[in-house]
C-alpha positions as CSV (number, residue, x, y, z in Angstrom):
1,M,83.9,85.2,114.8
2,Y,82.3,88.4,115.6
3,P,83.8,91.9,114.4
4,N,83.1,93.2,118.0
5,T,85.5,90.6,119.5
6,L,88.2,92.2,121.8
7,K,91.7,91.7,120.3
8,V,95.4,92.6,121.2
9,I,97.1,93.5,118.1
10,R,100.3,95.2,117.1
11,I,99.9,97.8,114.4
12,S,102.0,101.1,113.3
13,G,101.5,104.5,114.5
14,R,99.9,105.3,110.9
15,E,97.3,102.5,111.1
16,I,96.4,103.7,114.6
17,R,96.0,107.3,113.4
18,E,93.9,106.0,110.3
19,A,91.6,104.1,112.4
20,L,91.1,107.0,115.0
21,E,90.4,109.5,111.8
22,K,88.0,106.9,110.6
23,T,86.4,106.8,114.0
24,A,86.3,110.6,114.3
25,E,84.0,110.7,110.8
26,Y,81.3,109.3,113.0
27,F,80.8,112.9,114.5
28,E,80.1,116.3,113.1
29,V,79.3,119.6,113.8
30,N,76.0,120.5,112.5
31,A,74.4,123.6,111.3
32,H,73.4,124.5,115.0
33,G,77.3,124.1,115.9
34,N,76.4,121.1,118.0
35,I,78.3,117.7,117.6
36,A,75.8,115.3,115.9
37,V,76.0,111.9,114.3
38,N,77.5,112.4,110.7
39,E,74.7,111.6,108.3
40,S,76.6,109.3,106.4
41,F,76.2,106.8,109.8
42,L,72.4,107.1,109.4
43,K,71.6,106.8,105.8
44,P,70.6,104.3,103.9
45,K,70.5,102.6,107.4
46,P,71.6,103.4,110.8
47,Q,75.4,102.3,111.5
48,H,76.0,103.3,115.3
49,F,78.1,100.3,115.7
50,N,80.7,101.3,113.0
51,Y,83.3,102.7,114.8
52,E,86.3,101.8,116.9
53,M,86.7,102.2,120.7
54,W,90.4,102.4,121.9
55,R,92.0,101.9,125.3
56,A,95.3,101.4,127.0
57,L,97.6,102.1,123.9
58,T,101.2,101.0,124.8
59,I,103.8,102.3,122.4
60,N,107.1,100.2,122.4
């Protein structure tokens, strides 16, 4: 019902890489060399929820 619901799914390695790459876009290195939230996740409206968290990946 909610997009942040925990699910167990079976996906390919390519799909995992694409999802992790999208999640990595949440961060950027700013002009001062510090890690910061990518501006595209801040404007026009903050989207701090728009990334995935991964845990316990099992490869079969």
